[in-house]
Backbone as CSV, one residue per row, in Angstrom:
resi,resn,N_x,N_y,N_z,CA_x,CA_y,CA_z,C_x,C_y,C_z
1,MET,63.861,52.200,94.472,64.881,51.512,94.965,66.119,52.376,95.236
2,PHE,66.668,51.939,96.454,68.189,52.560,96.563,69.013,52.594,95.647
3,ASN,69.524,53.736,95.260,70.475,53.724,94.501,71.963,54.227,95.161
4,ILE,72.967,53.503,95.351,74.267,53.732,95.849,75.188,55.219,95.230
5,ARG,74.954,54.835,93.887,75.427,55.984,93.232,75.171,57.804,93.501
6,HIS,73.615,57.262,93.361,72.900,58.819,93.741,73.219,59.132,95.023
7,PHE,73.074,58.257,96.226,73.336,58.409,97.290,75.072,59.251,97.475
8,VAL,75.961,58.268,97.052,77.351,59.058,97.432,77.508,60.362,96.282
9,ARG,76.682,60.315,95.274,76.831,61.694,94.595,76.142,62.730,95.338
10,SER,74.897,62.583,96.204,74.433,63.374,96.923,75.296,64.014,98.152
11,PHE,75.862,62.764,98.582,76.640,63.027,99.984,77.951,63.838,99.505
12,GLY,78.255,63.682,98.006,79.449,64.273,97.899,79.243,66.072,97.146
13,PHE,77.471,66.301,97.444,77.561,67.758,97.032,77.327,67.986,98.635
14,ALA,76.825,67.581,99.491,76.946,67.852,100.879,78.321,68.222,101.406
15,LEU,78.890,67.490,101.184,80.359,67.840,101.751,81.068,69.045,100.903
16,ASN,80.690,69.171,99.733,81.074,70.436,99.120,80.646,71.752,99.473
17,GLY,79.286,71.936,99.847,78.782,72.697,100.473,79.423,73.108,102.086
18,LEU,79.780,72.060,102.990,80.514,72.031,104.240,81.922,72.618,103.922
19,VAL,82.395,72.146,103.017,83.993,72.866,102.554,83.686,74.053,102.246
20,TYR,82.834,74.497,101.409,82.194,76.053,101.084,82.471,76.891,102.328
21,VAL,81.426,76.334,103.404,81.222,77.092,104.628,82.672,76.981,105.346
22,TRP,83.072,76.188,105.591,84.471,76.063,105.910,85.387,77.199,105.755
23,ARG,85.531,77.040,104.311,86.453,78.061,103.626,85.972,79.470,103.762
24,ALA,84.672,79.967,103.267,84.104,81.145,103.309,83.630,82.022,104.741
25,GLU,83.493,81.213,105.619,82.860,81.510,106.547,83.767,81.843,108.005
26,GLN,84.239,82.651,108.243,85.434,82.690,109.608,84.732,82.509,110.688
27,SER,83.205,82.883,111.025,82.826,82.528,112.283,82.071,80.989,112.122
28,PHE,82.149,80.182,111.232,81.813,78.789,111.186,83.117,78.226,111.674
29,ARG,84.099,78.571,111.272,85.531,78.197,111.446,85.894,78.366,113.171
30,PHE,85.488,79.497,113.877,85.591,79.620,115.142,84.699,78.788,115.721
31,GLN,83.709,78.642,115.230,82.464,77.928,116.116,82.876,76.402,116.282
32,VAL,83.548,75.751,115.151,84.006,74.551,115.026,85.318,74.333,116.050
33,LEU,86.102,75.402,115.945,87.072,75.422,117.061,86.585,75.396,118.467
34,ILE,85.690,76.067,118.943,84.821,76.282,120.271,84.123,74.924,120.364
35,ALA,83.671,74.181,119.445,82.991,72.728,119.374,83.915,71.826,119.817
36,VAL,84.969,71.599,119.220,85.887,70.930,119.480,86.593,70.785,120.880
37,ALA,86.760,72.000,121.359,87.438,72.199,122.630,86.271,71.708,123.843
38,VAL,84.971,72.254,123.393,84.224,71.991,124.293,83.597,70.260,124.485
39,ILE,83.927,69.880,122.970,84.047,68.161,123.377,84.838,67.713,124.008
40,LEU,86.196,68.071,123.708,87.351,67.568,124.473,87.142,67.772,126.399
41,GLY,86.612,68.868,126.225,86.084,69.246,127.529,85.543,68.314,128.255
42,GLY,84.052,67.973,127.686,83.338,67.099,127.898,83.861,65.701,127.877
43,PHE,84.747,65.344,127.057,85.383,64.031,127.232,86.235,63.607,128.229
44,PHE,87.106,64.656,128.783,87.620,64.314,129.754,87.466,65.167,130.800
45,GLY,86.212,65.721,130.965,85.829,66.145,132.018,84.730,65.422,133.032
46,GLY,84.635,64.140,132.678,83.674,63.299,133.320,82.347,63.359,132.959
47,LEU,81.676,64.089,131.975,80.132,64.005,131.580,79.982,62.778,131.211
48,ASN,78.655,62.344,131.663,78.208,60.863,131.472,77.736,60.642,130.122
49,LEU,77.377,59.820,129.566,76.815,59.558,128.213,75.494,60.481,127.920
50,THR,74.985,60.738,128.618,73.692,61.625,128.550,73.850,62.891,128.419
51,GLU,74.839,63.478,129.480,75.554,64.904,129.348,75.894,64.951,128.215
52,PHE,76.843,63.976,127.835,77.760,64.334,126.580,76.838,64.383,125.228
53,SER,76.043,63.580,125.423,75.005,63.375,124.011,74.536,64.747,123.987
54,LEU,73.895,65.445,124.835,73.223,66.687,124.812,74.029,67.595,124.445
55,LEU,75.265,67.411,124.899,76.532,68.604,124.563,76.646,68.394,123.149
56,VAL,76.922,67.399,122.593,77.071,67.335,121.147,75.816,67.522,120.395
57,LEU,74.998,67.262,120.786,73.343,67.415,119.982,73.452,69.290,119.882
58,LEU,73.779,69.980,120.924,73.627,71.287,121.089,74.830,71.782,120.058
59,LEU,75.866,71.605,119.990,77.096,71.872,119.343,76.440,71.847,117.584
60,VAL,75.499,70.585,117.192,75.251,70.539,115.793,74.211,71.177,115.849
61,PHE,73.768,71.892,116.507,72.535,72.689,116.332,72.833,74.154,116.289
62,VAL,74.007,74.524,116.777,74.732,75.682,116.460,75.343,75.934,115.255
63,LEU,76.193,74.706,114.882,76.948,74.644,113.517,75.738,74.629,112.574
64,ALA,74.595,73.844,112.413,73.523,73.882,111.570,73.325,75.042,111.209
65,ALA,72.748,75.927,112.486,72.461,77.086,112.388,73.113,78.440,111.764
66,GLU,74.287,78.079,112.087,75.626,79.005,111.357,75.327,78.804,109.584
67,ILE,75.076,77.136,109.401,75.151,77.162,108.182,73.933,77.761,107.515
68,LEU,72.641,77.284,108.041,71.570,78.241,107.566,71.776,79.428,107.472
69,ASN,72.049,80.431,108.541,72.291,81.446,108.292,73.355,82.179,106.893
70,THR,74.579,81.558,106.795,74.890,81.368,105.632,73.957,81.405,104.236
71,VAL,73.414,80.274,104.114,72.427,80.135,103.062,71.522,81.139,102.953
72,MET,71.156,81.758,103.814,70.013,82.764,104.002,70.725,84.042,103.187
73,GLU,72.043,84.281,103.642,72.781,85.448,103.319,73.067,85.507,101.823
74,LYS,73.546,84.192,101.247,74.069,83.725,100.144,72.713,83.813,99.108
75,LEU,71.769,83.555,99.584,70.377,83.731,98.778,70.285,85.157,98.678
76,LEU,70.050,85.854,99.604,69.346,87.464,99.748,70.482,88.061,98.751
77,ASP,71.776,87.908,98.838,72.720,88.333,97.908,72.442,88.259,96.412
78,ILE,72.129,87.247,96.017,71.671,86.558,94.812,70.347,87.335,94.251
79,VAL,69.345,87.255,95.285,68.068,87.891,94.988,68.019,89.406,94.769
80,HIS,68.975,89.787,95.730,68.915,91.288,96.093,70.203,91.870,95.995
81,PRO,70.954,91.926,95.193,72.518,92.121,95.349,72.687,93.499,95.768
82,ASN,71.841,94.254,95.698,71.948,95.849,96.322,71.611,96.198,97.613
83,TRP,72.175,96.758,98.527,72.097,97.065,99.809,70.420,97.482,99.738
84,SER,69.987,97.031,101.002,68.435,97.156,100.867,68.446,97.128,102.855
85,PRO,67.375,98.302,103.319,67.094,98.169,104.759,66.250,96.772,104.936
86,ALA,65.513,96.539,103.907,64.602,95.254,104.440,65.581,93.852,104.216
87,VAL,66.505,93.767,103.421,67.436,93.028,103.029,68.516,92.664,104.490
88,LYS,68.915,93.620,104.931,69.478,94.388,106.181,68.921,93.512,107.392
89,ILE,67.443,93.801,107.365,66.930,93.251,108.655,66.815,91.543,108.846
90,VAL,66.372,91.051,107.385,66.456,89.648,107.003,67.562,89.005,107.568
91,LYS,68.848,89.615,107.399,70.200,89.265,107.531,70.361,88.932,108.979
92,ASP,69.989,90.060,109.487,70.061,90.242,111.134,69.424,89.127,111.592
93,ILE,68.189,89.189,111.415,67.155,88.118,112.070,67.858,86.645,111.876
94,SER,68.095,86.271,110.424,68.740,85.124,110.450,70.301,85.095,111.331
95,ALA,70.899,86.080,111.469,72.254,86.063,112.347,71.751,85.636,113.987
96,SER,70.689,86.479,114.040,70.186,86.332,115.756,69.430,84.765,115.983
97,ILE,69.215,84.042,115.016,69.147,82.429,115.119,70.274,81.933,115.926
98,VAL,71.338,82.337,115.152,72.604,81.510,115.617,72.889,82.053,117.082
99,LEU,72.712,82.956,117.143,72.985,83.758,118.536,72.357,83.314,119.472
100,ILE,70.985,83.003,119.501,69.750,82.468,120.470,70.321,80.838,120.835
101,PHE,70.953,80.157,119.415,71.398,79.035,119.625,72.344,78.831,120.112
102,SER,73.533,79.721,120.091,74.500,79.634,120.889,74.679,80.022,122.376
103,PHE,73.992,81.156,122.563,73.664,81.314,124.042,72.830,80.311,124.889
104,GLY,71.795,79.207,124.334,71.087,78.143,124.810,72.205,77.530,124.900
105,ALA,73.494,77.029,123.906,74.159,75.988,124.207,74.921,76.409,125.213
106,LEU,75.441,77.610,125.234,76.475,78.066,126.618,75.761,77.991,127.661
107,ALA,74.249,78.041,127.727,73.893,78.046,129.335,73.618,76.745,129.580
108,VAL,73.424,75.643,128.692,73.272,74.445,129.026,74.834,73.744,129.314
109,GLY,75.566,74.191,128.445,77.057,73.866,128.683,77.721,74.234,130.166
110,ILE,77.118,75.303,130.765,77.233,75.860,131.949,76.724,74.824,132.781
111,LEU,75.490,74.587,132.909,74.683,73.761,133.545,75.349,72.295,133.939
112,LEU,76.116,71.827,132.822,76.285,70.488,132.561,77.557,70.497,133.089
113,PHE,78.740,71.444,132.986,80.156,71.730,133.447,80.133,71.923,134.782
114,ILE,79.286,72.860,135.585,79.376,73.272,136.980,79.527,71.902,137.960
115,PRO,78.756,71.083,138.060,78.865,70.126,138.871,79.974,69.245,138.760
116,HIS,80.513,69.229,137.480,81.872,68.121,137.427,82.950,69.339,137.856
117,ILE,82.986,70.312,137.728,84.345,71.455,138.057,83.937,71.528,139.586
118,ILE,82.701,71.664,140.384,82.534,71.683,141.547,83.239,70.670,142.657
119,GLN,83.261,69.269,141.913,83.505,68.049,142.696,85.365,68.122,142.901
């Protein structure tokens, strides 16, 4: 059965995590700033609903990837607190996921905005 107290409590935990990432991760704050600018550009730049939805979805993917990267880094810091070449590789690979999502979002963003800029 659905328990509203449990749901609200779980939502609170999620918000705590989001606040932590906001406070602790400069790259997340930068990406949120970029996302807000892009959303405003899409809103005022004449994107249709489908284009705007795709843009928002890609921005969410980038932010979610950044959060997952932070999770990986924090988990590895707990499991293996001393520097290790293997841990460095895993952290680098985790960061590369964010990079790939970011480049993909940039490419799609360019493709979405160019026709509206040219007009």
